[in-house]
N, C-alpha and C positions, 0 to 999 in steps of 0.2 A: 766135499772139500771143509763147507763155511763147519758142519758135524765136527771134522776132527782139530778146525779150530777152535772154536768154540770149547772141544774139551780139556783141547792141550791150555786154555785159555785159563781154563776153570781151575786146574791143578795144578797151576800156576800162582793162579791166585792166593786157589787153599795154603800152600804153601806159605809164601810170604805173609799169612795173614798169621801161619804154627810159628813159621820164625816171628815177628812181628809179638806178643803173645804172648810166645819162651824165655824173650833178652828183655817186654818189660815188668814179668813174674819175677826175678829171676833178681833176691838183695845182694848179693854178696861172692868173698869166694867160698864162702864155708860150703853147708850139701849143698847153695843153690836153693836153699828153699825160703819166704819172708821169715817164718818163725826163728823164735833162738831155741838152737835146737841142740841136748845132750852130742856132745867134742867141743867145740861150737864155743868162741870169741869174740863177747858180740860190741860191738862201740854203738852208742846212738849221738846225734848232735847235736841234742838238746837234755834237757834234767831228767831221770825218768823214764829215761827210754824215748823217748818223742820226735816225734822227727825223722830223715834216712838215718842210715843201723846200718854197718857195716860190720860180713859178720870174716874168723878165722878159724881156719880146720884143723881139730889137734895139729900135729906138730910146726902148723905154719906162726909165724914170729917177727920180731924186727920191721912192721912194714909204718915206715920214719917217709913220709912222704909216697906215699903209696894209695891208687885207686880215687874214686868219689868216697861218697856214701851214697847208698837205694835216689835220694832225692838227688843229687846230681852234686853237695855241695866237698871240695877238694874234702878226703879227710883228714892229713897231715895238720895239724892246729888245729882241730875242731872237733873234739869230741866229747861230751860233756857230761859222758856214761858206763857203763863199761856192766852187763851180765857174764862170769863166768860160766861157764857152762865144763870148761873143757873136767873130764874124769880122771884124772893122772895129777894135776903137776897147775899153784897159784901160778897166776898173774901179773908181772912186775912191769908199772904206766912207768917212765922215766921219761919231762917235763925237759925243755927247754926255752929259757923265755927271760931268766934273769940268769945272776953270777953262783944260784947253787945247783940248779939242774938236779931239785927231786927227782926221786924215787918214793910207789907207792904198793903196797900186795895188795894184791885183789884173792882169796882161799877161791879154791877148783867148787863146783856141785852147786853154785847158788843159782837162788831159784828168783833174785827179788835186784831189779840194778840198784848200782849201788853209785851215786850221782860223786864225781871228781869234787876236790878243794879247791877252795879261790884258785889257789898253787898253779894246777896240775888241770883245772876250766880252760880247755882250747887252746891249751901248751900242748900237750901230747908230742914225744916226739918221738918213739919207740914201746913198745913191749912183745916182752920174753916169754916165755916160761920158763918156770922157775926164781926161788927164792930172791928180795930182794935186798 
């Protein structure tokens, strides 16, 4: 009976570690990997892709006030840079925080991080896969 209890306990610990490891490695709603991969629209908490990241995969759009960066910081109004790895469409990011609520367009297939202008920095309200 003790042997069975130890075996079952061992399986339970192994399963718990596997789930915890999978959760920690997951970066986003994109493809679930930490890297910003082809087909994803990736936002970063700080300039140059620094800090936490949040990824959206292909058809996902308009994610104002949804979720957190991988660092735990809320995504909404806290992004400072973008890498648009979408293979088809530009991405239009809209700010909200002043009277104008400007939009900026970021081309598809980017391989580098684009830092947000002062108006958009930490004022991202939504994004969509389309020209502005």
